[in-house]
C-alpha positions in Angstrom: -0.5 0.1 -0.3 2.5 2.3 0.6 6.4 2.8 1.8 5.7 3.1 5.6 3.7 0.1 6.0 2.6 -2.2 3.2 -0.3 -3.9 4.9 -2.1 -0.6 5.5 -5.5 -0.3 4.1 -7.0 2.3 2.2 -9.6 2.2 4.7 -7.5 2.8 7.6 -5.4 5.4 5.9 -8.9 7.2 5.1 -9.9 6.8 9.1 -6.6 8.2 10.1 -6.8 11.0 8.1 -10.7 11.8 9.5 -9.4 11.8 13.1 -6.2 14.2 12.1 -7.8 16.4 9.5 -8.3 19.3 11.8 -4.8 19.1 12.9 -3.4 18.5 9.5 -5.5 21.7 8.1 -4.4 24.2 12.1 -1.0 22.5 11.1 -0.9 24.5 7.8 -2.6 27.3 8.4 -0.3 28.2 11.5 2.7 27.2 9.4 1.6 29.4 6.5 1.0 32.3 9.0 4.1 32.1 10.8 5.8 32.5 6.7 3.7 35.5 6.2 4.1 37.1 9.1 7.9 36.3 8.8 8.2 37.4 5.3 6.0 41.1 6.4 8.5 41.2 9.1 11.7 41.7 7.0 9.7 43.5 4.5 8.8 45.8 6.9 11.6 49.1 7.1 11.6 48.6 10.5 12.1 45.8 12.7 9.6 44.0 14.6 10.9 41.3 17.2 7.6 40.8 18.5 6.2 40.1 15.1 9.0 37.9 13.9 9.3 35.4 17.3 5.1 35.0 16.7 6.3 33.9 13.3 8.9 31.2 14.3 6.4 30.4 17.1 3.4 30.0 14.7 5.8 27.7 12.1 7.3 25.3 14.8 3.6 24.5 16.6 2.4 24.1 13.1 5.5 21.8 12.0 5.1 20.0 15.0 1.6 19.2 14.3 2.7 17.4 11.3 4.9 15.9 12.8 3.0 13.9 15.4 -0.1 13.4 12.9 -0.8 9.6 12.9 -1.3 10.0 9.3 2.3 10.7 9.4 3.4 8.2 11.9 1.3 5.9 9.0 3.5 6.9 6.4 6.8 7.2 7.5 8.9 3.9 8.4 9.9 3.0 12.1 12.7 4.7 12.3 15.5 6.2 15.4 15.7 9.5 13.2 12.0 10.1 13.0 11.0 9.5 16.1 14.0 11.6 17.9 12.6 14.7 15.9 9.5 13.9 16.4 10.4 14.2 19.9 12.8 16.8 20.1 10.4 19.2 18.2 8.5 19.0 21.9 11.6 21.2 23.0 12.2 23.8 20.6 8.3 24.8 20.2 8.6 26.9 23.8 11.7 28.8 23.0 10.4 31.8 20.2 7.1 31.6 22.6 8.9 32.8 25.6 10.7 35.5 23.3 7.8 36.4 21.6 6.1 36.9 25.3 8.8 38.9 26.5 8.7 41.2 23.4 4.8 41.4 23.9 5.7 42.5 27.3 4.0 39.7 29.3 7.3 38.8 31.4 7.6 42.4 32.9 11.0 44.4 33.1 13.3 41.1 33.4 11.3 39.6 30.8 14.7 38.8 28.6 16.5 37.0 31.3 13.5 35.2 31.8 12.9 34.6 28.3 17.1 33.3 28.6 17.1 31.3 31.3 13.7 29.0 30.2 15.9 29.1 27.0 18.6 27.0 28.0 17.2 23.9 29.7 14.7 23.6 26.6 17.9 23.3 24.7 19.4 21.0 26.6 16.4 18.6 26.3 16.6 19.2 22.2 20.4 18.7 22.1 19.8 15.7 24.6 17.0 14.1 22.2 19.2 14.3 19.5 21.9 12.4 21.5 20.0 10.0 23.3 16.9 9.6 21.7 13.9 10.3 23.2 13.7 9.6 26.8 10.8 9.7 29.4 12.5 11.2 31.8 13.0 14.5 29.1 9.4 14.3 28.5 8.3 14.4 31.9 11.1 17.4 32.6 9.1 19.1 30.0 5.9 19.1 30.7 6.9 20.2 34.2 8.9 23.4 33.0 5.9 24.0 30.7 3.7 23.9 33.3 5.3 25.7 35.7 6.1 28.5 33.3 3.0 28.8 32.0 1.3 29.1 35.4 4.3 31.9 35.9 2.8 33.3 32.8 -1.1 33.9 33.7 0.2 35.7 37.1 2.8 37.9 35.7 0.1 38.9 32.7 -2.3 39.7 35.3 -0.1 42.0 37.4 0.5 44.1 34.1 -1.5 47.4 34.8 -2.1 47.9 31.6 -5.5 48.8 30.4 -5.0 49.3 26.8 -7.7 47.2 25.1 -5.3 45.6 22.4 -3.3 44.1 25.4 -6.2 42.8 27.4 -7.5 41.1 23.8 -4.1 39.7 23.6 -3.8 38.8 27.0 -7.3 37.0 26.7 -5.9 35.2 23.5 -2.9 33.8 25.6 -5.2 33.1 28.1 -7.2 30.5 26.5 -4.1 28.8 25.2 -2.2 29.0 28.4 -6.0 27.0 29.7 -5.6 24.6 26.9 -1.8 23.9 27.1 -2.4 23.2 30.7 -5.0 21.1 30.5 -2.7 19.4 27.7 -0.1 18.6 29.1 -1.0 18.0 32.8 -3.0 15.3 31.1 0.2 13.9 29.2 2.3 14.0 32.7 -0.3 11.3 33.9 -0.9 9.3 30.4 -3.5 10.9 29.0 -3.9 12.6 25.7 -6.3 14.6 24.9 -4.8 17.2 22.4 -6.9 20.0 22.7 -3.9 22.6 22.9 -4.0 23.4 19.2 -7.2 24.8 19.5 -5.9 27.3 22.0 -3.6 28.7 20.1 -5.9 29.5 17.0 -7.2 31.0 19.6 -4.2 33.0 20.6 -3.1 33.5 16.9 -6.2 34.8 16.2 -6.3 37.6 18.9 -3.1 39.6 17.3 -4.7 39.1 13.6 -7.9 41.2 15.7 -6.0 43.3 16.6 -3.8 43.9 13.3 -7.5 43.9 11.7 -8.6 46.7 13.8 -5.1 48.6 13.7 -5.6 48.7 10.2 -9.1 49.7 9.8 -7.9 52.5 12.1 -5.4 53.7 10.1 -7.4 53.6 7.5 -10.0 55.9 9.0 -7.1 57.9 10.1 -5.7 58.2 6.5 -9.0 59.1 5.3 -9.3 62.1 7.6 -5.7 63.1 6.8 -6.3 63.0 3.6 -9.6 65.1 4.0 -7.5 67.8 5.4 -5.2 68.0 3.3 -7.7 68.5 0.4 -9.0 71.3 2.7 -5.1 72.6 3.0 -4.5 72.2 -0.6 -7.2 74.6 -1.0 -6.5 77.0 1.3 -3.2 77.2 0.5 -4.4 77.5 -3.2 -6.5 80.1 -2.2 -3.4 82.3 -0.6 -1.6 82.6 -4.2 -2.9 85.4 -6.3 -5.4 85.0 -9.6 -4.5 85.6 -12.9 -2.3 88.9 -13.2 -4.2 91.5 -14.5 -4.6 92.6 -18.4 -1.7 95.4 -18.5 -0.5 97.4 -21.3 3.4 96.5 -20.5 3.6 93.4 -18.5 2.3 90.1 -18.7 2.4 87.3 -16.9 2.6 83.8 -16.1 2.4 81.6 -13.3 2.8 77.7 -12.2 2.8 76.3 -9.4 3.4 72.3 -9.2 3.7 71.4 -5.4 4.8 67.6 -4.7 2.9 66.4 -2.4 -0.6 68.0 -1.4 0.6 70.9 0.1 4.3 72.8 -0.7 6.5 75.5 0.9 6.8 77.4 -2.6 4.8 80.6 -2.7 4.3 83.6 -5.0 3.2 86.7 -5.0 2.1 89.8 -7.1 3.0 93.0 -4.7 2.1 95.7 -7.1 0.2 95.8 -10.6 0.1 99.5 -11.2 -0.4 99.6 -15.0 3.2 101.4 -15.0 4.9 98.6 -12.0 5.0 95.5 -11.4 6.5 93.8 -8.1 6.6 90.1 -8.8 7.8 87.8 -5.5 9.3 83.8 -5.0 10.1 81.9 -2.0 11.0 78.6 -1.7 10.7 77.3 2.4 12.9 74.6 3.1 11.4 70.8 3.3 8.2 69.4 1.7 4.9 68.8 3.2 2.2 70.7 5.6 5.1 72.2 7.9 6.4 74.1 5.0 3.3 74.9 3.5 2.2 76.7 7.1 5.6 78.8 7.1 4.9 79.6 3.2 1.3 81.2 4.7 3.9 83.4 7.1 5.8 84.2 4.1 2.9 85.5 2.7 1.7 87.6 5.9 5.8 88.9 5.8 5.1 90.0 2.6 2.0 91.4 2.9 3.0 93.8 5.5 6.3 94.7 3.7 3.8 96.7 0.6 4.9 100.2 1.6 8.4 99.0 0.6 7.2 97.3 -3.1 9.8 99.5 -5.2 12.9 99.1 -3.3 13.2 95.1 -3.4 16.8 95.6 -0.8 14.3 97.0 2.0 11.4 94.6 1.4 13.0 91.5 2.1 14.9 93.1 5.2 11.3 94.2 6.8 10.0 90.2 5.7 13.0 89.2 7.3 12.4 90.7 10.7 9.2 89.4 10.5 10.1 86.0 9.9 12.8 85.9 12.0 12.2 83.2 15.2 9.4 82.4 13.9 9.9 79.4 11.4 10.8 76.6 13.9 14.8 76.6 12.2 13.5 76.2 8.9 14.3 79.0 6.8 13.3 80.7 3.3 14.9 81.8 0.1 13.4 84.9 -2.0 13.7 86.7 -4.9 11.8 89.9 -6.0 12.0 92.4 -9.4 10.5 95.7 -8.9 9.2 96.8 -12.7 9.0 99.8 -13.6 7.5 101.2 -17.1 7.6 104.7 -16.5 11.8 104.6 -16.6 12.3 101.2 -18.0 14.1 99.8 -15.5 13.8 96.8 -13.0 15.5 96.4 -9.8 16.2 93.2 -8.1 17.4 91.6 -4.7 17.7 88.0 -3.6 17.9 85.5 -0.1 20.0 82.5 -2.0 17.6 82.3 -4.4 18.6 81.0 -7.6 19.4 84.1 -10.1 16.6 85.3 -12.2 17.0 84.8 -16.0 16.5 88.1 -18.2 15.7 86.2 -22.3 16.1 89.3 -24.6 16.9 89.2 -28.2 17.7 85.6 -28.2 20.3 85.6 -25.7 19.6 84.6 -22.0 21.3 86.8 -18.6 21.3 85.8 -15.0 20.8 88.4 -12.8 22.0 87.9 -9.2 21.9 90.1 -6.3 21.7 87.5 -3.4 21.9 88.2 0.2 21.7 85.7 3.4 18.1 83.6 3.4 15.5 84.4 5.1 14.6 83.7 8.6 18.1 82.8 9.4 19.6 86.1 10.8 18.4 88.8 11.9 21.8 90.5 10.9 21.1 89.9 6.9 21.5 92.4 5.3 20.4 93.4 1.2 21.1 94.8 -2.0 19.3 96.2 -4.4 20.5 95.4 -8.1 19.0 98.0 -11.2 19.0 97.0 -15.1 17.3 98.8 -17.8 14.1 96.9 -19.3 13.7 96.5 -23.2 11.0 95.8 -25.0 10.7 92.1 -25.3 12.4 91.5 -22.6 11.1 88.7 -21.0 12.3 87.4 -17.5 11.9 83.9 -15.7 11.9 83.2 -11.8 11.7 79.6 -10.5 12.4 77.8 -7.7 15.3 75.0 -7.3 13.0 72.2 -7.5 13.8 73.3 -11.5 17.3 72.7 -11.4 17.6 70.0 -8.8 15.4 67.5 -10.9 17.5 64.7 -11.6 16.5 61.8 -14.8 16.9 58.1 -14.6 20.8 58.5 -14.6 20.8 61.1 -11.5 21.8 64.0 -14.0 20.6 67.3 -12.5 19.1 69.6 -15.1 21.1 72.5 -14.3 20.9 76.5 -15.2 22.5 75.4 -18.8 19.0 73.2 -19.5 17.2 75.7 -18.0 19.1 78.7 -20.0 18.7 76.4 -23.4 14.7 76.2 -22.6 14.0 79.5 -21.9 14.9 80.5 -25.3 13.6 77.7 -27.0 10.2 79.5 -26.0 11.1 82.7 -27.2 8.0 82.4 -30.0 5.6 81.5 -27.2 3.4 83.5 -25.5 4.3 84.1 -21.4 1.4 81.0 -20.8 2.7 78.7 -23.8 6.2 78.8 -22.8 5.6 78.4 -18.9 3.8 75.2 -19.7 6.8 74.3 -22.0 9.1 74.7 -19.0 6.9 72.5 -16.9 6.3 69.7 -19.7 9.9 69.6 -20.3 10.9 69.3 -16.8 8.5 66.3 -16.9 9.8 64.2 -19.6 13.3 64.6 -18.5 13.0 63.9 -14.4 12.4 60.7 -13.1 9.8 61.8 -10.3 8.9 64.9 -9.1 11.2 65.5 -5.3 10.7 68.8 -5.4 7.7 71.8 -5.0 8.2 73.4 -8.8 7.0 77.4 -9.4 8.0 79.2 -12.1 7.1 82.7 -13.1 7.4 84.3 -16.6 6.9 88.0 -17.1 7.0 89.3 -20.4 8.0 93.0 -20.9 6.7 95.9 -23.7 7.0 99.5 -24.0 3.6 102.0 -24.9 
């Protein structure tokens, strides 16, 4: 009939299978759950000792159920090796269990020492069984240590003054497993084999699963709330950005604002929109996301408070720096501001550690730079203003460093040279199309967006 016992009949095998089918199923289920938990433990960014010990506990427990099944005993030829393997598996299962209970906080502040102390005799029993084969004395010692340690575990867990609902649920699962295990171990010490412990282990494994599912549901709910809040924050932040630049005989302005996440640390504003004057501000807060977006709102307030200095870029930046210093939680701001005067055909420019403004004139690109220290970092920072003539047809480009630092698949940054070439290529496009062209070209170049992007293009025409 088979290699284990040629005299077995199909009916005998079938009866044995029906007797063992629950335990075979549980063994497979425990092993599978253990393997999945182990894989999840290794895939997580943060190592989780409790999850790993639970995985090892489940795998060894599941394999022991298979080794001790009557069906496997029927199918495998009698041998000292199989008997030794089956018996020695009893002594390995408790080891990861002790370390799991220690990691879960059931063994108190001396849990690690307790787990190591309990591991030593079980390793001794395992090695002894490998060397000398199954021994009745080893079995009795095993039952004694297991019973005493399970009783101590229950007593210790009841002393824990942790009223967290998840801990209480897991403690209930542990109590169920300990109760079933105690019944089996005490009964086996007197020659009875009820084998109900696997049912307790199934209850025990179910409690961390229930807690994990509950936490996942809670995290999903929290994530949904966070998404709603981020959407509200996005709308609020968008509302603080100026609308389209008003129609003007002299200035045509196009703005593109592309946050990396829902909210961003980039900011721009039009501080002057007089028919003869324009004041364009661009700023970039260090970092990303909500913290940077909050600072960007402060930049808006700081800039608004300095509108009286809109014709003097250096004084405007100095005033903004005074407002922001000490109020940004160690985050800093780079900024550039340009004041354009059609009456005198001049521009005045000042910046605070910001990438230089680009001027496209007659097909050539010129960098305009006049940088002081970053905003919000040093209360002694000073700024100067650079004055340049304006010519009809000039195109100005203000931008944040997300454009320059965008990297392609090879890690190569877009850089100032490519941006200058892109600005040249846009010469025949209007301001809106040119802004779209710059952003789309950058997206084609970059593997992924790793920073906020903001672009301001201003075209100047004399009367």
